C-alpha positions, -999 to +999 in steps of 0.1 A: -212+231-359-239+256-347-221+285-364-223+268-398-260+262-393-266+299-384-246+310-415-267+287-437-300+301-422-288+336-427-279+329-463-314+314-469-330+344-453-310+369-474-318+349-506-355+351-497-352+388-491-336+392-526-364+371-540-389+394-523-372+424-539-377+408-574-413+399-566-421+435-557-401+451-585-376+467-562-348+449-580-352+473-609-334+500-588-303+478-587-297+473-624-292+494-655-323+503-674-310+486-706-308+451-692-338+427-689-321+399-669-309+397-633-275+414-628-272+405-591-278+372-574-308+369-551-284+366-522-266+398-532-299+416-536-309+404-501-276+418-487-283+451-504-318+455-491-310+442-456-287+472-447-312+501-453-342+483-436-342+506-405-341+537-427-365+526-455-397+546-462-427+529-447-445+521-479-414+504-494-407+486-462-443+472-460-442+461-496-408+443-492-416+427-458-450+415-469-435+397-499-406+384-476-431+371-451-450+352-478-419+337-492-407+326-457-441+311-449-440+291-482-408+273-470-419+245-447-385+242-430-383+279-423-418+280-407-409+249-386-376+265-374-393+298-366-419+279-346-392+264-325-377+299-318 
């Protein structure tokens, strides 16, 4: 049961990371220049951006993590869970 909960939380966090990439405009690097709509789900974008985090240039990292922090803070359940941890 705990494993399923952790997977659900991870999925939400990756989705929020993907939303942060769209909010900051970083999602434009993931799609062809000819398309105007989303080509990858927010979850997939979050997966993409999660892997290079340790190697990302500082200005891009600060931009992405600031937006991510705001999105997480806007989710009452997430802030409550993080307060418990």
